[in-house]
Each structure stands twice: as structure tokens, then as C-alpha cells.
The first five atom37 places (N, CA, C, CB, O) and aatype in JSON, in Angstrom:
{
  "aatype": [12, 19, 11, 16, 4, 1, 9, 0, 1, 19, 6, 0, 9, 10, 15, 19, 3, 2, 11, 7, 5, 9, 10, 10, 14, 11, 6, 10, 1, 6, 1, 0, 2, 9, 11, 0, 7, 3, 11, 10, 19, 10, 19, 16, 7, 4, 3, 6, 1, 3, 6, 9, 4, 4, 13, 9, 10, 19, 11, 0, 6, 9, 10, 2, 6, 15, 19, 11, 6, 0, 9, 7, 14, 12, 10, 1, 7, 9, 10],
  "atom_mask": [
    [1, 1, 1, 1, 1],
    [1, 1, 1, 1, 1],
    [1, 1, 1, 1, 1],
    [1, 1, 1, 1, 1],
    [1, 1, 1, 1, 1],
    [1, 1, 1, 1, 1],
    [1, 1, 1, 1, 1],
    [1, 1, 1, 1, 1],
    [1, 1, 1, 1, 1],
    [1, 1, 1, 1, 1],
    [1, 1, 1, 1, 1],
    [1, 1, 1, 1, 1],
    [1, 1, 1, 1, 1],
    [1, 1, 1, 1, 1],
    [1, 1, 1, 1, 1],
    [1, 1, 1, 1, 1],
    [1, 1, 1, 1, 1],
    [1, 1, 1, 1, 1],
    [1, 1, 1, 1, 1],
    [1, 1, 1, 0, 1],
    [1, 1, 1, 1, 1],
    [1, 1, 1, 1, 1],
    [1, 1, 1, 1, 1],
    [1, 1, 1, 1, 1],
    [1, 1, 1, 1, 1],
    [1, 1, 1, 1, 1],
    [1, 1, 1, 1, 1],
    [1, 1, 1, 1, 1],
    [1, 1, 1, 1, 1],
    [1, 1, 1, 1, 1],
    [1, 1, 1, 1, 1],
    [1, 1, 1, 1, 1],
    [1, 1, 1, 1, 1],
    [1, 1, 1, 1, 1],
    [1, 1, 1, 1, 1],
    [1, 1, 1, 1, 1],
    [1, 1, 1, 0, 1],
    [1, 1, 1, 1, 1],
    [1, 1, 1, 1, 1],
    [1, 1, 1, 1, 1],
    [1, 1, 1, 1, 1],
    [1, 1, 1, 1, 1],
    [1, 1, 1, 1, 1],
    [1, 1, 1, 1, 1],
    [1, 1, 1, 0, 1],
    [1, 1, 1, 1, 1],
    [1, 1, 1, 1, 1],
    [1, 1, 1, 1, 1],
    [1, 1, 1, 1, 1],
    [1, 1, 1, 1, 1],
    [1, 1, 1, 1, 1],
    [1, 1, 1, 1, 1],
    [1, 1, 1, 1, 1],
    [1, 1, 1, 1, 1],
    [1, 1, 1, 1, 1],
    [1, 1, 1, 1, 1],
    [1, 1, 1, 1, 1],
    [1, 1, 1, 1, 1],
    [1, 1, 1, 1, 1],
    [1, 1, 1, 1, 1],
    [1, 1, 1, 1, 1],
    [1, 1, 1, 1, 1],
    [1, 1, 1, 1, 1],
    [1, 1, 1, 1, 1],
    [1, 1, 1, 1, 1],
    [1, 1, 1, 1, 1],
    [1, 1, 1, 1, 1],
    [1, 1, 1, 1, 1],
    [1, 1, 1, 1, 1],
    [1, 1, 1, 1, 1],
    [1, 1, 1, 1, 1],
    [1, 1, 1, 0, 1],
    [1, 1, 1, 1, 1],
    [1, 1, 1, 1, 1],
    [1, 1, 1, 1, 1],
    [1, 1, 1, 1, 1],
    [1, 1, 1, 0, 1],
    [1, 1, 1, 1, 1],
    [1, 1, 1, 1, 1]
  ],
  "atom_positions": [
    [[2.53, -25.44, 6.56], [1.51, -24.73, 5.81], [2.19, -23.86, 4.75], [0.63, -23.89, 6.75], [3.15, -23.15, 5.04]],
    [[1.68, -23.92, 3.53], [2.23, -23.14, 2.42], [1.57, -21.77, 2.4], [2.04, -23.87, 1.06], [0.35, -21.64, 2.38]],
    [[2.41, -20.75, 2.41], [1.9, -19.39, 2.27], [1.63, -19.12, 0.8], [2.89, -18.34, 2.86], [2.39, -19.59, -0.05]],
    [[0.59, -18.38, 0.49], [0.34, -17.98, -0.88], [0.19, -16.48, -0.95], [-0.91, -18.68, -1.44], [-0.26, -15.84, 0.0]],
    [[0.56, -15.92, -2.09], [0.4, -14.49, -2.34], [-0.88, -14.32, -3.15], [1.65, -13.88, -3.08], [-1.06, -14.96, -4.18]],
    [[-1.76, -13.45, -2.68], [-3.04, -13.27, -3.35], [-3.14, -11.94, -4.08], [-4.15, -13.38, -2.36], [-3.95, -11.81, -5.0]],
    [[-2.36, -10.98, -3.69], [-2.5, -9.65, -4.27], [-1.14, -9.17, -4.75], [-3.11, -8.65, -3.25], [-0.14, -9.3, -4.04]],
    [[-1.12, -8.63, -5.95], [0.12, -8.04, -6.47], [-0.15, -6.57, -6.74], [0.61, -8.78, -7.78], [-1.17, -6.2, -7.32]],
    [[0.77, -5.75, -6.32], [0.63, -4.31, -6.57], [2.01, -3.68, -6.59], [-0.28, -3.64, -5.5], [2.98, -4.26, -6.08]],
    [[2.09, -2.52, -7.17], [3.35, -1.78, -7.18], [3.53, -1.17, -5.79], [3.36, -0.67, -8.31], [2.68, -0.41, -5.33]],
    [[4.62, -1.51, -5.15], [4.89, -1.0, -3.81], [5.88, 0.15, -3.82], [5.42, -2.11, -2.93], [5.79, 1.05, -2.98]],
    [[6.81, 0.13, -4.75], [7.84, 1.17, -4.79], [8.54, 1.12, -6.15], [8.87, 0.98, -3.64], [8.5, 0.11, -6.85]],
    [[9.15, 2.21, -6.5], [10.03, 2.25, -7.66], [11.45, 2.28, -7.11], [9.73, 3.51, -8.6], [11.81, 3.17, -6.33]],
    [[12.25, 1.31, -7.51], [13.61, 1.17, -6.98], [14.61, 1.66, -8.01], [13.9, -0.3, -6.6], [14.37, 1.6, -9.21]],
    [[15.73, 2.15, -7.52], [16.82, 2.6, -8.39], [18.03, 1.71, -8.19], [17.17, 4.08, -8.1], [18.25, 1.17, -7.11]],
    [[18.8, 1.56, -9.25], [20.06, 0.84, -9.19], [21.17, 1.87, -9.07], [20.25, -0.09, -10.44], [21.25, 2.79, -9.89]],
    [[22.03, 1.73, -8.05], [23.1, 2.71, -7.89], [24.29, 2.38, -8.79], [23.54, 2.79, -6.41], [24.26, 1.4, -9.53]],
    [[25.33, 3.18, -8.71], [26.49, 3.0, -9.6], [27.28, 1.73, -9.31], [27.41, 4.2, -9.49], [28.14, 1.34, -10.09]],
    [[26.99, 1.08, -8.18], [27.62, -0.21, -7.86], [26.73, -1.38, -8.31], [27.9, -0.31, -6.36], [27.1, -2.54, -8.14]],
    [[25.56, -1.07, -8.88], [24.63, -2.11, -9.3], [23.75, -2.62, -8.17], [0.0, 0.0, 0.0], [23.1, -3.66, -8.31]],
    [[23.72, -1.9, -7.05], [22.94, -2.34, -5.9], [21.57, -1.69, -5.9], [23.68, -2.02, -4.62], [21.38, -0.57, -6.38]],
    [[20.63, -2.42, -5.34], [19.25, -1.93, -5.22], [18.92, -1.85, -3.73], [18.23, -2.87, -5.98], [19.21, -2.78, -2.97]],
    [[18.31, -0.76, -3.32], [17.91, -0.58, -1.93], [16.41, -0.8, -1.81], [18.31, 0.83, -1.42], [15.62, -0.18, -2.52]],
    [[16.03, -1.71, -0.91], [14.62, -1.87, -0.59], [14.27, -0.86, 0.49], [14.29, -3.35, -0.12], [14.93, -0.83, 1.53]],
    [[13.27, -0.04, 0.27], [12.91, 0.96, 1.27], [12.62, 0.33, 2.64], [11.69, 1.76, 0.8], [12.1, -0.78, 2.74]],
    [[12.96, 1.07, 3.69], [12.81, 0.59, 5.06], [11.38, 0.13, 5.34], [13.2, 1.68, 6.03], [11.19, -0.92, 5.95]],
    [[10.4, 0.87, 4.9], [9.0, 0.52, 5.15], [8.67, -0.87, 4.57], [8.07, 1.58, 4.53], [7.99, -1.66, 5.22]],
    [[9.16, -1.15, 3.36], [8.91, -2.47, 2.76], [9.64, -3.57, 3.52], [9.35, -2.47, 1.29], [9.08, -4.64, 3.75]],
    [[10.88, -3.31, 3.91], [11.63, -4.31, 4.68], [10.91, -4.63, 5.98], [13.05, -3.82, 4.97], [10.83, -5.79, 6.38]],
    [[10.4, -3.6, 6.64], [9.69, -3.82, 7.9], [8.4, -4.6, 7.68], [9.38, -2.47, 8.58], [8.12, -5.54, 8.41]],
    [[7.63, -4.22, 6.67], [6.37, -4.93, 6.39], [6.6, -6.38, 6.01], [5.61, -4.22, 5.29], [5.79, -7.25, 6.33]],
    [[7.71, -6.65, 5.31], [8.03, -8.02, 4.88], [8.87, -8.77, 5.91], [8.78, -7.99, 3.55], [9.22, -9.93, 5.7]],
    [[9.18, -8.1, 7.01], [10.01, -8.69, 8.07], [11.34, -9.19, 7.5], [9.26, -9.85, 8.75], [11.78, -10.3, 7.81]],
    [[11.97, -8.37, 6.68], [13.28, -8.68, 6.11], [14.33, -7.98, 6.96], [13.38, -8.23, 4.6], [14.28, -6.77, 7.18]],
    [[15.27, -8.77, 7.44], [16.33, -8.24, 8.31], [17.69, -8.54, 7.7], [16.22, -8.85, 9.73], [17.82, -9.38, 6.81]],
    [[18.72, -7.85, 8.19], [20.08, -8.07, 7.72], [20.41, -9.55, 7.82], [21.1, -7.22, 8.52], [20.16, -10.19, 8.85]],
    [[20.99, -10.09, 6.77], [21.37, -11.49, 6.75], [20.32, -12.42, 6.16], [0.0, 0.0, 0.0], [20.62, -13.57, 5.84]],
    [[19.07, -11.94, 6.01], [18.04, -12.77, 5.39], [18.4, -13.05, 3.94], [16.65, -12.08, 5.48], [19.08, -12.25, 3.3]],
    [[17.95, -14.17, 3.44], [18.21, -14.55, 2.06], [16.94, -14.36, 1.23], [18.7, -16.02, 1.98], [15.85, -14.77, 1.63]],
    [[17.12, -13.73, 0.07], [16.03, -13.58, -0.89], [16.43, -14.28, -2.18], [15.71, -12.07, -1.15], [17.6, -14.3, -2.55]],
    [[15.46, -14.85, -2.86], [15.69, -15.52, -4.13], [15.06, -14.66, -5.22], [15.1, -16.98, -4.14], [13.93, -14.21, -5.08]],
    [[15.81, -14.45, -6.29], [15.32, -13.68, -7.41], [14.77, -14.63, -8.46], [16.44, -12.77, -8.01], [15.52, -15.41, -9.05]],
    [[13.47, -14.57, -8.7], [12.81, -15.37, -9.72], [12.59, -14.46, -10.92], [11.44, -15.99, -9.2], [12.1, -13.34, -10.77]],
    [[12.95, -14.94, -12.11], [12.8, -14.1, -13.29], [11.69, -14.61, -14.2], [14.12, -14.04, -14.07], [11.36, -15.79, -14.22]],
    [[11.12, -13.67, -14.94], [10.17, -13.99, -15.99], [10.8, -13.58, -17.31], [0.0, 0.0, 0.0], [11.49, -12.57, -17.39]],
    [[10.55, -14.37, -18.35], [11.14, -14.1, -19.66], [10.06, -13.88, -20.7], [12.07, -15.24, -20.09], [8.97, -14.45, -20.61]],
    [[10.38, -13.05, -21.68], [9.44, -12.82, -22.78], [9.63, -13.9, -23.85], [9.64, -11.41, -23.38], [10.39, -14.85, -23.66]],
    [[8.94, -13.73, -24.96], [9.0, -14.73, -26.03], [10.38, -14.85, -26.66], [7.99, -14.38, -27.1], [10.66, -15.86, -27.32]],
    [[11.25, -13.86, -26.49], [12.63, -13.93, -27.0], [13.6, -14.45, -25.95], [13.09, -12.55, -27.47], [14.81, -14.43, -26.15]],
    [[13.05, -14.92, -24.83], [13.83, -15.44, -23.71], [14.68, -14.37, -23.04], [14.71, -16.58, -24.18], [15.7, -14.68, -22.42]],
    [[14.26, -13.11, -23.16], [14.92, -12.02, -22.45], [14.19, -11.77, -21.14], [14.96, -10.71, -23.33], [12.96, -11.8, -21.09]],
    [[14.95, -11.53, -20.08], [14.35, -11.28, -18.78], [13.53, -9.99, -18.84], [15.44, -11.19, -17.66], [14.03, -8.95, -19.26]],
    [[12.27, -10.09, -18.42], [11.4, -8.92, -18.45], [10.87, -8.53, -17.07], [10.23, -9.17, -19.39], [10.37, -7.42, -16.88]],
    [[10.99, -9.44, -16.1], [10.52, -9.08, -14.76], [11.24, -9.9, -13.7], [9.01, -9.3, -14.65], [11.78, -10.97, -13.97]],
    [[11.22, -9.36, -12.5], [11.84, -10.0, -11.34], [10.81, -10.12, -10.23], [13.09, -9.21, -10.85], [9.94, -9.26, -10.08]],
    [[10.91, -11.2, -9.48], [10.11, -11.36, -8.27], [11.08, -11.79, -7.17], [8.95, -12.42, -8.47], [11.85, -12.73, -7.36]],
    [[11.05, -11.11, -6.04], [11.86, -11.49, -4.9], [11.02, -12.36, -3.97], [12.41, -10.24, -4.15], [9.89, -12.01, -3.63]],
    [[11.59, -13.49, -3.58], [10.9, -14.44, -2.71], [11.81, -14.75, -1.54], [10.5, -15.74, -3.48], [13.01, -14.95, -1.73]],
    [[11.27, -14.78, -0.35], [12.07, -15.18, 0.81], [12.53, -16.61, 0.61], [11.27, -15.02, 2.15], [11.73, -17.49, 0.28]],
    [[13.81, -16.84, 0.82], [14.38, -18.17, 0.6], [13.7, -19.22, 1.47], [15.88, -18.16, 0.89], [13.59, -20.38, 1.08]],
    [[13.24, -18.83, 2.64], [12.64, -19.8, 3.56], [11.37, -20.44, 3.01], [12.32, -19.12, 4.87], [11.0, -21.53, 3.45]],
    [[10.7, -19.79, 2.05], [9.49, -20.41, 1.51], [9.77, -21.27, 0.28], [8.47, -19.35, 1.17], [8.86, -21.91, -0.24]],
    [[11.01, -21.28, -0.21], [11.33, -22.14, -1.35], [11.03, -23.6, -1.03], [12.79, -21.98, -1.76], [10.57, -24.34, -1.89]],
    [[11.29, -24.01, 0.18], [11.01, -25.38, 0.57], [9.53, -25.69, 0.54], [11.56, -25.66, 1.95], [9.13, -26.85, 0.52]],
    [[8.71, -24.65, 0.53], [7.26, -24.83, 0.54], [6.65, -24.72, -0.84], [6.63, -23.81, 1.45], [5.42, -24.79, -0.98]],
    [[7.47, -24.55, -1.87], [7.04, -24.5, -3.26], [6.76, -23.06, -3.73], [5.8, -25.36, -3.45], [5.74, -22.47, -3.39]],
    [[7.68, -22.56, -4.5], [7.54, -21.21, -5.04], [6.3, -21.1, -5.93], [8.79, -20.82, -5.83], [5.59, -20.1, -5.88]],
    [[6.05, -22.1, -6.71], [4.9, -22.06, -7.62], [3.6, -21.84, -6.85], [4.81, -23.36, -8.43], [2.77, -21.02, -7.26]],
    [[3.41, -22.54, -5.75], [2.2, -22.36, -4.95], [2.18, -20.99, -4.28], [2.1, -23.45, -3.89], [1.11, -20.41, -4.09]],
    [[3.35, -20.47, -3.92], [3.41, -19.2, -3.2], [3.16, -18.01, -4.11], [4.75, -19.05, -2.53], [2.46, -17.07, -3.73]],
    [[3.72, -18.03, -5.32], [3.59, -16.85, -6.18], [2.65, -17.04, -7.36], [4.93, -16.46, -6.69], [2.33, -16.08, -8.05]],
    [[2.2, -18.26, -7.6], [1.3, -18.52, -8.72], [0.04, -17.66, -8.69], [0.0, 0.0, 0.0], [-0.27, -17.02, -9.69]],
    [[-0.69, -17.62, -7.57], [-1.9, -16.79, -7.52], [-1.61, -15.31, -7.75], [-2.6, -16.96, -6.19], [-2.41, -14.61, -8.37]],
    [[-0.45, -14.84, -7.26], [-0.08, -13.43, -7.46], [0.14, -13.15, -8.94], [1.19, -13.09, -6.65], [-0.33, -12.14, -9.45]],
    [[0.86, -14.04, -9.62], [1.12, -13.83, -11.04], [-0.15, -13.84, -11.85], [2.06, -14.89, -11.56], [-0.31, -13.03, -12.77]],
    [[-1.06, -14.73, -11.53], [-2.35, -14.76, -12.25], [-3.09, -13.44, -12.06], [-3.22, -15.95, -11.77], [-3.8, -13.0, -12.96]],
    [[-2.93, -12.83, -10.89], [-3.62, -11.57, -10.62], [-3.12, -10.39, -11.4], [0.0, 0.0, 0.0], [-3.85, -9.41, -11.58]],
    [[-1.86, -10.45, -11.88], [-1.32, -9.29, -12.59], [-1.14, -9.53, -14.08], [0.0, -8.89, -11.99], [-0.89, -8.59, -14.83]],
    [[-1.27, -10.77, -14.52], [-1.09, -11.07, -15.95], [-2.4, -11.06, -16.68], [-0.43, -12.42, -16.14], [-2.44, -11.29, -17.89]]
  ]
}
């Protein structure tokens, strides 16, 4: 069964540290069931100049189920 995302909202504002690392808040990790060692895929969106303007993190395990089907409804909801 393919999971789909239906709602997009701002969950947190993240900071990049001096090593270039980003910390996902504990509450979000728990809600998303993300644990140490899990793999996330970074999907990018580009503007008309082909510059990256947004990021979407997707659990690697759903890539086999089609990213387009999983995040398409979410993107339509925020664009």
C-alpha cells in the first residue's frame, strides 16, 4: 500500500550549525518514528533559474512505493 501525504504545514524552524548539520527536534523524530540509523532522502525543488529553493525529507523506505504518489498531494496543498 502506498502512503500519501495529505497535509503540509510548517512544523519547525531548523538551524544549520557550524559543521553544516541540521538537527531534527526530538518531538518531530518521535512523531515520524525516525530512529538512529534510519535513512532519509532529500528531494529538492528548483526555481525557474534551476536554483534549489526547497527541500523535502522523505523516508527512504517509501521510495520503493513512489515518491511522486507519496508527496504529490502534499505539494499541491502548499503550492
